[in-house]
Structures are given as C-alpha cells and as structure tokens.
N, C-alpha and C positions, 0 to 999 in steps of 0.2 A: 443428713438432716433434710426433711422434705421441704420443698419450696412452698411458701405461703402465697396464695393468690386471692386477692380481695378485689371485688368489682364495686364500682360506684352504686350499682343497683342493690347491693347488699344493705346499704344504709338508707335508701329512699323508701319511705312508706307510701303505699298507694293512697291516692286522694280519696277523701270521703265523698260519697255520692251527694250531689247537690239536690236540695229540695226542689219540688216543682215550682215553676214560676208563679209568683203571687204578686199582688199589689204591694209596692214598697210602703212600709209604715212611715209615719212622720218621724219616729224615733230613728230609723235608719238614715233618713235624710239629714236629721240633726246630727247624727253621729258622723256622717260624711263631712258636713260643714266643720264640725269641731276638729275632726282629724286633719282636714285641710289647713285649718288655722294653726294647729299644733305643728304641722310639718313646715309651714312658712316660718314660724317662730324658731324652730330648730335649725333651719337653714340660716336664718339671720344670726343666731348664736354661733353657729359653726364658722360663718364668715368673720364674725367679730373676733373669735378666738384665733383664727388664722391670721388676722391682721395684727393682733397683739403679739403672737409668736414671731411674725415677720419683723415687727417693730423692735422687738428685743433681740434681734440677731439670728433668729431661726433655731435657737437652742431651747429645748424644753427642759426646765429644771424645777427644783422644789419651789424656789421663790416665784417663778413665773406661774406655777400651778396655784400657789396661794393668791397671787394677784388676780388670776382668772376667777378663782372662787369668790374673792371679795367683790369683783366686778359684777358677778351675776347674782349675788345674794342680796 
C-alpha cells in the first residue's frame, strides 16, 4: 500500500489580494467599535461560564449546561 503524504500547505488557501489603501469609511470604524464591544462581552461571558463550572466542581454535565443556558437567556 503506498504511503500517503499530506502537507499543511495542501489545505491553506492563498490570501486574497488586498485592495489599494483608501480612506476608512465611518461604517468600518463603527464596525470595529461594534466588534470590539462584542469581543469584550464574549470574554466576560466565557469568564462567567468558567466561574460557574469551577463553582460546581469542575465537571460539565447536562444540569450545568441547562443552568448556564438559563443564566444567559
């Protein structure tokens, strides 16, 4: 049976060419601010979930998953 050789480069697509530098639009600035706020909220939620898991003994099970869902909904 022949040996199969796969390289990481076989799965990586080349980057799309970047457009010429232009003035950033207000929408892109607003998008960056919105993304930054979303990232902060995601990090807060992840810390809170980690705290809940640690508080419940470090085991993630169905009841803990339901508790986390109720906490964030």
